[in-house]
C-alpha positions in Angstrom: 33.7 -56.6 198.4 34.8 -53.7 196.2 37.6 -54.0 193.7 38.7 -50.4 193.6 42.3 -50.9 195.0 43.0 -53.8 192.7 41.7 -52.0 189.7 43.8 -48.9 190.5 47.0 -51.0 191.0 46.4 -53.0 187.8 45.7 -49.8 185.8 49.0 -48.3 186.9 51.2 -51.4 186.6 49.6 -53.3 183.8 47.6 -50.9 181.6 47.2 -53.2 178.6 46.2 -56.2 180.8 43.8 -54.2 182.9 42.1 -52.9 179.8 41.2 -56.4 178.9 39.6 -57.3 182.2 37.4 -55.2 184.6 36.2 -51.8 183.6 35.5 -50.6 187.2 34.7 -51.6 190.7 32.6 -54.7 191.4 30.4 -55.8 194.3 27.8 -54.3 196.6 27.8 -50.5 197.2 27.0 -50.8 200.9 28.4 -53.1 203.6 26.9 -56.2 205.1 26.8 -54.5 208.5 24.7 -51.6 207.1 22.2 -54.0 205.6 21.8 -55.8 208.9 20.3 -52.6 210.5 17.0 -54.4 209.6 16.9 -58.2 209.6 13.9 -60.3 208.4 14.3 -63.8 209.7 12.3 -66.3 207.7 11.3 -68.0 210.9 9.3 -64.9 211.8 7.4 -65.1 208.5 6.1 -68.6 208.8 9.3 -70.5 208.1 10.0 -73.9 209.7 13.3 -75.5 210.0 12.4 -78.9 208.4 13.3 -80.7 205.2 9.6 -81.3 204.6 8.5 -77.7 205.0 8.2 -75.1 202.3 10.5 -72.1 202.8 9.3 -70.5 199.5 6.4 -68.3 200.8 8.3 -67.3 204.0 11.3 -66.3 201.9 9.1 -64.2 199.7 7.4 -62.5 202.6 10.7 -61.8 204.3 12.1 -60.3 201.1 9.0 -58.0 200.8 9.7 -56.7 204.2 13.5 -56.2 203.8 14.0 -55.6 200.1 15.1 -52.0 200.7 18.1 -51.7 203.1 17.7 -55.0 205.0 18.9 -58.6 205.3 16.7 -61.6 204.6 18.0 -64.2 207.0 17.8 -68.0 206.8 19.3 -69.2 210.0 21.2 -72.5 210.4 19.0 -75.5 209.9 17.4 -77.6 207.2 14.6 -76.2 205.1 12.5 -77.8 202.4 11.4 -75.8 199.3 8.5 -76.6 197.0 7.5 -73.1 195.9 10.0 -71.3 193.8 10.5 -67.6 194.5 11.2 -64.6 192.3 12.8 -61.8 194.3 12.1 -58.8 192.1 13.4 -55.3 192.7 14.8 -53.9 195.8 18.1 -52.2 196.6 20.8 -52.4 199.3 19.6 -55.7 200.6 21.2 -59.1 201.3 20.2 -62.7 201.5 22.1 -64.4 204.3 21.8 -68.1 203.7 23.2 -69.8 206.8 20.9 -72.8 206.5 20.5 -75.5 203.8 17.6 -75.4 201.4 16.5 -78.8 200.0 14.5 -79.1 196.9 11.1 -80.7 197.5 9.0 -79.4 194.6 9.2 -80.7 191.0 8.3 -77.6 188.9 10.7 -76.3 186.3 12.1 -72.8 186.2 14.4 -71.4 188.9 14.2 -72.3 192.6 15.6 -68.8 193.4 15.4 -66.0 190.9 16.8 -62.6 191.9 16.1 -59.9 189.3 16.1 -56.2 188.6 17.9 -55.3 191.9 21.0 -53.4 192.8 23.4 -53.4 195.7 22.8 -57.0 196.5 24.7 -59.7 198.4 24.0 -63.4 198.7 26.3 -65.1 201.2 26.6 -67.5 204.2 28.2 -66.0 207.3 29.3 -69.5 208.3 30.4 -70.6 204.8 28.1 -73.6 205.3 24.9 -72.3 203.6 23.9 -74.4 200.6 21.1 -75.3 198.2 20.7 -79.1 197.7 18.8 -79.8 194.4 18.5 -83.6 194.7 18.9 -83.7 190.9 19.5 -87.4 191.0 15.8 -88.0 191.3 15.3 -86.5 187.9 18.6 -87.8 186.3 18.0 -91.4 187.3 14.9 -91.2 185.1 16.6 -89.5 182.3 15.0 -86.1 182.8 15.9 -82.6 184.0 14.2 -80.3 186.5 14.6 -76.7 187.9 17.7 -74.6 188.0 19.0 -73.7 191.4 20.0 -70.0 191.2 19.6 -67.3 188.6 20.5 -63.6 188.8 18.9 -61.5 186.1 19.5 -57.8 185.5 21.3 -57.4 188.8 23.9 -54.7 189.3 26.6 -54.1 192.0 26.4 -57.5 193.7 28.3 -60.4 195.1 27.6 -64.1 195.7 30.0 -66.0 198.0 30.6 -68.6 200.7 27.8 -70.9 199.6 27.6 -74.4 198.0 25.3 -75.4 195.2 24.8 -79.1 194.9 23.2 -81.6 192.6 21.0 -79.3 190.5 18.3 -80.9 188.4 19.6 -78.6 185.6 21.9 -75.6 185.6 23.4 -74.6 188.9 24.1 -70.8 188.7 23.3 -68.4 185.9 24.1 -64.6 185.7 21.9 -63.1 182.9 22.7 -59.6 181.8 24.4 -58.6 185.1 26.8 -55.8 185.8 29.5 -55.0 188.4 29.4 -58.4 190.1 31.8 -60.5 192.1 31.4 -64.3 192.7 33.9 -66.1 194.9 34.5 -68.8 197.6 32.0 -71.2 196.1 31.8 -74.9 195.4 29.4 -76.5 192.9 28.9 -80.2 192.8 26.7 -81.8 190.0 26.1 -85.1 188.4 28.4 -86.6 185.8 26.4 -85.7 182.7 25.8 -82.8 180.3 23.1 -80.1 180.9 24.2 -79.5 184.5 26.2 -76.3 183.9 28.2 -74.9 186.8 28.4 -71.1 186.2 27.1 -69.4 183.0 27.6 -65.7 182.8 26.9 -62.8 180.4 26.9 -59.1 181.1 29.7 -56.7 181.8 32.4 -56.0 184.5 32.2 -59.2 186.5 34.9 -60.9 188.6 34.6 -64.7 189.2 37.3 -66.2 191.3 38.1 -69.0 193.7 35.4 -71.4 192.6 35.4 -75.2 192.3 33.0 -77.0 189.9 32.3 -80.7 189.4 29.8 -81.8 186.7 30.2 -82.9 183.1 29.3 -79.7 181.4 30.2 -76.0 181.7 32.6 -75.2 184.5 32.7 -71.4 184.3 31.5 -70.3 180.9 31.0 -66.9 179.3 28.0 -66.4 177.0 27.2 -63.5 174.6 26.9 -60.6 175.0 29.8 -60.1 177.5 32.6 -57.7 178.1 35.2 -56.9 180.8 35.3 -60.1 182.8 38.1 -61.5 184.9 37.8 -65.2 185.7 40.6 -66.6 187.8 41.6 -69.2 190.3 39.1 -71.7 188.9 39.2 -75.4 189.8 37.3 -77.6 187.2 37.4 -80.9 189.1 36.0 -83.7 186.9 33.9 -81.2 184.9 33.1 -80.2 181.3 35.7 -77.5 181.5 35.6 -73.7 180.9 34.4 -72.3 177.7 33.1 -69.4 175.7 29.9 -70.2 173.9 28.1 -71.7 172.3 27.9 -68.8 169.9 25.4 -67.8 167.2 24.3 -64.7 165.4 25.5 -61.2 166.5 28.0 -62.5 169.0 29.6 -59.7 171.0 32.3 -60.8 173.4 35.4 -58.8 174.2 37.9 -58.0 176.9 37.7 -61.3 178.8 40.6 -62.7 180.9 40.8 -66.2 182.2 43.8 -67.0 184.3 45.0 -69.5 186.9 42.6 -72.3 185.7 43.2 -75.8 186.9 41.4 -78.6 185.0 41.2 -82.3 186.0 39.5 -85.2 184.1 37.3 -82.8 182.1 36.1 -82.5 178.5 38.5 -79.7 177.8 40.8 -77.1 179.5 39.2 -74.4 177.4 36.9 -74.4 174.4 35.4 -71.7 172.2 32.5 -73.1 170.3 30.4 -72.0 167.4 28.7 -73.2 164.2 27.9 -70.5 161.8 26.7 -67.3 163.3 28.2 -63.8 163.1 29.8 -61.1 165.2 33.1 -61.6 167.1 35.1 -62.7 170.1 38.1 -60.4 170.5 40.8 -59.0 172.8 40.8 -61.9 175.2 43.5 -63.6 177.2 43.9 -67.1 178.6 46.9 -67.3 180.9 48.3 -69.9 183.3 46.3 -73.0 182.6 47.2 -76.4 184.2 45.5 -79.6 183.1 45.7 -83.3 183.6 43.7 -86.2 182.0 41.4 -84.0 179.9 40.0 -85.1 176.6 40.9 -81.8 174.9 43.2 -79.0 176.0 42.9 -75.9 173.8 39.9 -76.4 171.5 38.6 -73.6 169.2 35.9 -75.2 167.1 34.0 -73.1 164.5 32.1 -76.1 163.3 30.9 -77.5 166.6 28.6 -80.3 165.7 26.7 -80.3 168.9 25.2 -76.9 167.9 22.8 -76.5 165.0 24.2 -74.1 162.4 23.3 -70.5 163.0 22.7 -67.9 160.3 25.9 -66.2 159.1 29.4 -67.0 157.7 30.9 -67.7 161.2 31.9 -65.9 164.3 35.2 -64.0 164.0 37.8 -64.9 166.6 40.6 -62.3 166.7 43.3 -61.0 169.0 43.2 -63.9 171.4 46.3 -65.0 173.4 47.0 -68.3 175.1 50.0 -68.2 177.3 51.7 -70.5 179.8 49.7 -73.7 179.5 51.2 -76.9 180.8 50.3 -80.4 182.0 49.1 -83.6 180.3 46.2 -84.6 178.0 44.5 -88.0 178.0 45.5 -89.0 174.4 47.2 -86.5 172.3 47.1 -88.7 169.2 43.3 -89.0 169.3 42.5 -85.5 170.5 45.5 -83.2 170.0 46.2 -80.6 172.7 46.0 -77.7 170.1 42.9 -77.8 168.0 42.2 -74.4 166.3 39.5 -74.9 163.6 38.0 -71.6 162.5 35.1 -70.9 160.0 36.2 -70.6 156.4 33.8 -67.6 156.1 35.5 -65.8 159.1 39.1 -67.1 159.5 40.7 -66.5 162.9 43.3 -63.7 163.0 45.9 -62.5 165.5 45.8 -65.7 167.6 48.9 -66.1 169.8 49.9 -69.4 171.5 53.0 -69.1 173.6 54.8 -71.1 176.3 52.5 -74.0 175.5 53.8 -77.3 177.0 51.2 -80.1 177.0 52.1 -83.8 176.6 50.1 -87.0 176.1 49.4 -89.5 178.8 48.9 -92.2 176.2 51.3 -93.2 173.5 54.5 -91.4 172.4 53.3 -88.6 170.1 50.6 -86.0 169.8 49.4 -83.7 167.1 48.2 -80.1 166.6 45.5 -79.2 164.1 44.7 -75.8 162.6 42.3 -74.7 159.9 41.6 -71.1 158.7 43.6 -69.9 161.7 46.3 -67.1 161.6 48.8 -66.0 164.2 51.8 -67.5 165.9 52.6 -70.6 167.8 51.5 -74.2 167.4 50.3 -75.0 163.9 49.0 -71.5 163.2 49.9 -69.9 159.9 51.4 -66.4 159.9 51.0 -63.4 157.6 47.5 -63.9 156.2 43.8 -63.8 156.8 42.3 -66.1 154.1 40.8 -69.6 154.5 42.9 -72.7 154.2 42.6 -76.5 154.6 43.5 -78.4 157.7 47.2 -78.5 158.5 48.6 -80.8 161.2 51.8 -80.8 163.2 53.1 -84.0 164.8 55.0 -83.7 168.1 57.1 -86.8 169.0 58.9 -85.7 172.1 57.6 -84.2 175.4 57.9 -80.4 175.4 60.2 -78.8 177.9 58.4 -77.7 181.1 55.2 -79.7 180.6 55.4 -81.2 184.1 52.8 -79.6 186.4 51.4 -80.1 189.9 48.1 -81.7 190.7 45.6 -80.8 193.4 45.1 -82.9 196.6 41.3 -82.8 196.1 41.3 -84.2 192.5 38.4 -86.6 192.3 38.8 -90.3 191.5 35.5 -90.3 189.6 32.5 -88.1 188.8 29.2 -88.3 190.8 26.7 -90.9 189.8 23.2 -89.9 188.6 21.4 -92.3 190.8 22.4 -91.2 194.3 22.4 -88.0 196.3 25.6 -85.9 196.1 26.9 -85.0 199.6 27.2 -81.3 200.4 30.9 -80.5 200.5 32.9 -77.9 202.5 34.1 -74.9 200.5 37.8 -75.4 199.8 40.5 -73.0 200.7 42.6 -73.5 197.6 41.5 -73.5 193.9 44.8 -73.4 191.9 48.2 -74.8 192.8 50.2 -72.3 194.8 47.6 -69.6 194.8 46.0 -68.0 197.9 42.3 -67.1 197.6 41.7 -63.4 197.4 39.3 -63.5 200.3 39.2 -65.8 203.4 36.1 -67.8 204.1 33.6 -65.9 206.3 33.2 -69.0 208.4 37.0 -69.3 209.0 
């Protein structure tokens, strides 16, 4: 789905906002219908609809026959996969995944890697296609396995209407991709770290209407990245959204997150680094709702889970956080505003406005800032030098903190010792917001 009309309207009505998000149209260059002028059904290339089969070689053969101007078709049914595939090259092609692929093999790497292709679409016409990774068979033993889906050096693409479930490692990675759209997806992973939902770096990418459950990255931007719009995101018992972790030569700019709902997660949003160099600049984080999260707004330039990188620190500048509301788990233990910047690269031009978060435990909360300059919260104004930690104690609930919940908020995360059921793709991802596109399956 192209983004031309939206981009045009945004450019006319909101020039400063549009400049901080997409830089052009996104999505495939040709239609699904045109790609279906040639269809390569995996059943015609040796595929068998069975959970104990191996769809890998038939999928690779179907791709070889349809990689230019065709559709690789996985019809409804259950398919085992023990041979991972690299779908390299091609243009104006689609992978129509209407069946469910079940991991059978145990090798590392990526079950499906799509690379060096353009004008590409991965979708389910029924909105019931899925990849089931059975990650619990690894996690119960304290190990990790393959990733489910990786796009690398892909341009003019979309991924939508599919579910990614119980990956043995990361679920979906977009590596150095351009002009992409990801939407109408649900990701369900186990309740531990190392099972990232969506990790993305590249330029001009729109991610929207996505739900993620795990205990690590929800939808996270890595370096280098520019001109991304990430909106209508539902982090449902997750790690939460983030930028990072960041190291040497960080180059992230013009990123917009908006309409992000976070429930029972590690944080509503985190920017994380430890040492390093480069910058994160000209980014906006608008309309966040959170409940029962450990952290709310967390900028951490000394993130202890990351080994220190060479450099005086990543510079965070011209970042705005507007219209945040809801509740945090314990505002006295982990304050809802935590802006700790490197002493070698103090944050500048940080704006926190319309911020109304209140604690679910106790009767007060605190804000903490260090080496951070701007306006709002505990930020200092009018400078750019380093300074020691300052705190601000809040003893009464801020006006307007009350915020809606979502009817599908989970009561708990998913265990690491049992298979995770394949869910239906939801039709709402943020309170009161209508998805930009309806499900193909109705």
